[in-house]
C-alpha positions, 0 to 999 in steps of 0.5 A: 558517436552518431551511431550511439545517438541513432541507437538511443533514438531508436531505443526511445522510439521502441520503448514508447511504442511498447508503452503505447501498446501495453498500456491500458486504454483507461490510462491514455489521455487526449487521443486514442491508442492508434493515433498516439502510435501514428503520431510517434511513428511519423514524428518519433521525437516530438511524439515520444516527448508528447506521449510521456508528457501529456499522453499517459496518465501516470500511476500514483505511488501506492503505499506498498512502493514506499522506500524501506525506511520511509516514515510512512511505513513506520506510522502506526495503523489506525486500528493500533494504538500506541502504547506507553508503559503506563498503559501497559501497566494499567492493562496488566493490572486490569488483567490481574483484577479480572482473574482475582474476580474469577478466582473469587467467583469459583471459591463462592460457587464451591462454598455454595455447592458445599452448602447445598450438599449438607442438609 
């Protein structure tokens, strides 16, 4: 049992030292990187707790790290509007009307060409 506790204690010490060494300088708070390393080496348990509690700046969660079914993922983007059946029908009616006008314009242009060719 004692060896298991010692192994966990040693794993904590190593993981904290690796975290301190690999973390970006801009995310370290209160002390310098070398000072934190010495603090953890000379007071491993207290230094480790202090490092995780006050020594590092934790990253905020990014939208890409949300769980699969999170409601934030299902929310529509601001550029997308939520469409209803009535809105879709209105869009289709407007599109039909546009193409009917285009067809009428083509027919009138053809008639105009024919009139210009007659005299």
